N, C-alpha and C positions, 0 to 999 in steps of 0.2 A: 535341174529344174523342176519342182513337183509341179503336180495339176491345179493347186490351189493358186498357186505362186501368179501363174500366167493370169489367170482373170486380176490377180488383183495390182498387177501392171498396166493392164489396160482399163482397168478402173481410176486408177489415180493420173494416168492419161490425160481418160474425158473431163475428169475433174477441174485440170488446169489446162485443158481448152476450152472448156463454160467458162470460166476466169476472164481466159484472153479474150471473151465475145464481150463480156461484160464492160473489160476495162475500152474496146471499141467502139463500146456503143455510148461513150459520154458521161460514164458513171462518175460523181464526187471523187475526190483525190483529193489525200491530205498529209500534206508531209512535215513532220517534226524534227526539227535542231534541238537536242539537249546538251547545252553547252557546258565548260569548264565555270565552275563560280554557281551552276543554277540556274544559267538563263536558259527560257526557253524559246525558242522562236518557230513560229509556224505558217506555212503556206498551203492555203486551200484553193482548187479546180472546184467550183461552184456552178452547175446549171440550175436556171431559175424554172419554173414550173411553168404551163400554159398560163395560167393568174400570173405571172410575175411574181412568183414570192419563192424564197427559199429561208429555212432555220439549220441553225446549226449551232450544236454547244462545242464550245470551244475546251481546253482542257485545261483551262486555269479563268482567273479574273483577271483582266487585262483592263487596263486604262480606257485607249483607242486602239482603231483599228484603220486600215487600210484597204476601201473597197474599188476595184481597176475594172471596171465592167466591159464587157466587146462590143456596147452599144449603147449609148443614152446617158442619162442622167441617172442613176441607182441611190436610193435612200434607205437607210438601216436604223435599226434602234440595237442598241446594245446596252443589254440588261444582268448586267455581274459577266457570267460566262456563253448566256445565249445571245446571239445574234441572230436577227429577224431584216433581209434584204429583200427590197422592193425594186423593182424596175423592168426591163422589158421582155414580153412574155417570151419563152422558148430561146433565151440567151444565156451566154457565162458570164461569169465575174469570177475576178482572183479577188482572194483575201490573204491580208499579211495580217500580225500580228508577234506579240513580242511580252513574257510577261517574266518573272523574279518567280522561283521554285523556292530559293533559301540556299545563302552558302553557306550548307551543312554538309556533312560527312557523311549522310545517307538520306534518299530521294526517295519516296513514295508517291508513286502516280496511278490515278484511277482513270478511263477513261471511257464515258459511256456507251452504251451499243451505237456504231455509226451509220452501219449498212453498207460501207463503201470502202476505196481501197485505201489503207494505211501504210507511210514507209516513216520509220523513225530511225535516226541517225543520232546515236551517242557515242558523244566523245569518247577518249584514250582514257580521260581524269577520270572513270567511274568504273565501273566493275558490277554486271547486272547479277545479281544476287537469285532474283526470282520472277518470272513472268508467265503470265496465263491471259490466253490459250495460246499455244504454242505457235511460234511465225511460221506461214510460210515458206519464209527463206531467211537466214542467216549467214552474213556474209563478211568481209572484213574489206571496207576503204579507206583510203589515207587520213589514217588521223580518228576512224570512228569505226562502231561497230552499227552493222546496217540490221534492221529487221523489219523483213516486209510481209504485210497483212493482204489479201486479196479482196477480202469483203468483212470486214468484223462485225460479226453480228452478236456476238456476247460483248459483255463489260471487260477492258483490260487492266489486268494488273501487274503495272511494272514495277520492282523494287533496284534501286541500287546504291550504291555505295562507293566512297572516293578512295581512290588507289595513290593518288599524290604525285602521278607521271601528268606533264602539262601535255594539252592539246594542240592538236597540228594540223594543219590543213583544210582551216577556218574555212567554211563556204562564204561564198559575197552576200554582203550585207542587205534585208529586205530590201532598202531602198535600192539599191543596186541590180536586183535580181529581177525586181518586177515592177520599178516603176518606167519600164520606156514610154517614149512619146506616141506610138500606137500603143492599141489594146493587145495585152498579153494573150499569147495562146498557151496552150497545154498540148502533146503528141498525143495522150490519152483522148482527145476529143472525136478526131476522125481519122480511121487508119487511110494511110496513100493506097490508091488502088496499085495493084501488083507488088506490093509489100511484103514480102513472108517473114520479115526478120522477128516482129514480134511474135507469130507459130513457133520460129525457132527457139527463141527464149523461153515460152510455154513447155514445150517439148523438153528441154535440156533441164527446163528446173524440174520436171516433173521424175526425169530419169535419176536427177542430184538427189530427191528425196529419197527415192527407193533406194539409192546404194547408199543412202547416208542410216534408212531405216535397217539394212541387213548390218552395218557396219557397228550400231550402237544393239543390235541384237547380240551379235556376238560379244562384246566387248561385254554386256548384263550376266554372261555365262560363264564370265572368268571368276575365279577362286578371290574371297575376299581379302581384299591389301591389309596388310599387315603395318604396325609403327614404323615409320624410317625415324631416323635420327635430327632430323628437325621436327617432327612429331613429337618426339618425347623431350628434345629440347622448351619446347613450346608450353607442355604437361608441367616439365623442371621449375619452368617459371612463374607459374599462377601456381606453383605449390608456395616459392618464396615469395609471393607476393599476396599470400591469406587465400588462394584461393579465384583472384579474381584480376582481371588487368585489362586496361583500353590496347585496343589492336595499335593503334601508334605507341603506346611504352612497350608492345611484345616485339613490334618491327625493329625499334630503336634499338632496346637492350640485346638483342640477336644478330641484329646488324641483315637482319632480311629485307630483299624486297618488298614494296608495297603489295606486289601482284600474288608474290608469293606464299608471305605472310596468311594475304584472306584467303587463297586458295587451300593452305594448310588448317587453316581455323574452320573454314567450311567443311572441310574433312573428315576431321577431328568432329565434329556435331554431328557431320551425318553418321558418325559410326558409336553416338553417344557418351564420348569424354567432353564437352565441353558443351554450351549453350551461348548465344548471344542476344544483347539486349543493345537498343536502340536508343542511346540518351541523349541528352543537350550536349553532352563532351565527347561524343562520338562513340564509337561501337565496343561494346562492352563485353568481353571474352570471359563467361563464369565456367569453373572447372567443377564438372557432375562426377570423375569418376578418378581415383588415384591409382 
């Protein structure tokens, strides 16, 4: 290990410990579930200010929201995707909402900077085509891909494509998960005394990120990949179709699984052989090099 690597490791650990401190201090937390069929469900833990006011921009326009206070009876106004809440000063509220992103083969989602913790669970019926900025944590849950952000301070761009795989392991509906007879709470509000679980998770996450960085760096040093049989089959099929075809047509004609077809096409696109276009009929693949 070089002399430059050790300071980087300690720097990463300090960053994640700082994130942990923010989590324990009662920072807002937003959790989004992107379900099969373009349904987005959201759960937000939101502290009110010393004046008893909080404002949040929801990721989509919703007809109604449900607000559950820590105490008292809050009021709120909903204007499109902007939600303003008024309640008891220095208390917390939980917000739930549901909206429809559209039952289409590709979904583009933009989230404004929220300066708070963001958790996104994406149904396995979608494949992530692009995301910016890079999540601080990426993992696989039953039926979902999990993306975690400790403090989202820039606009989030997320693009998804339909894979055709059915979703599994759906979480409970908002009414079941967030409508208890007593005010809902969240574990990120107050850290229990003498509980070091959070610090263990933070350190483990930091080490995982460092290891992942080394693995990606080694992977990027490998020689460029060449075309394999599946790549050539896709190119030959596009030639036979006059140079363009939809993703669905390609995977049906070649008998490829949805995820395999999409992965090979994105690989060909990165190598400059094809380009993809989002259309109302689905993902269109256009041949550039024969």
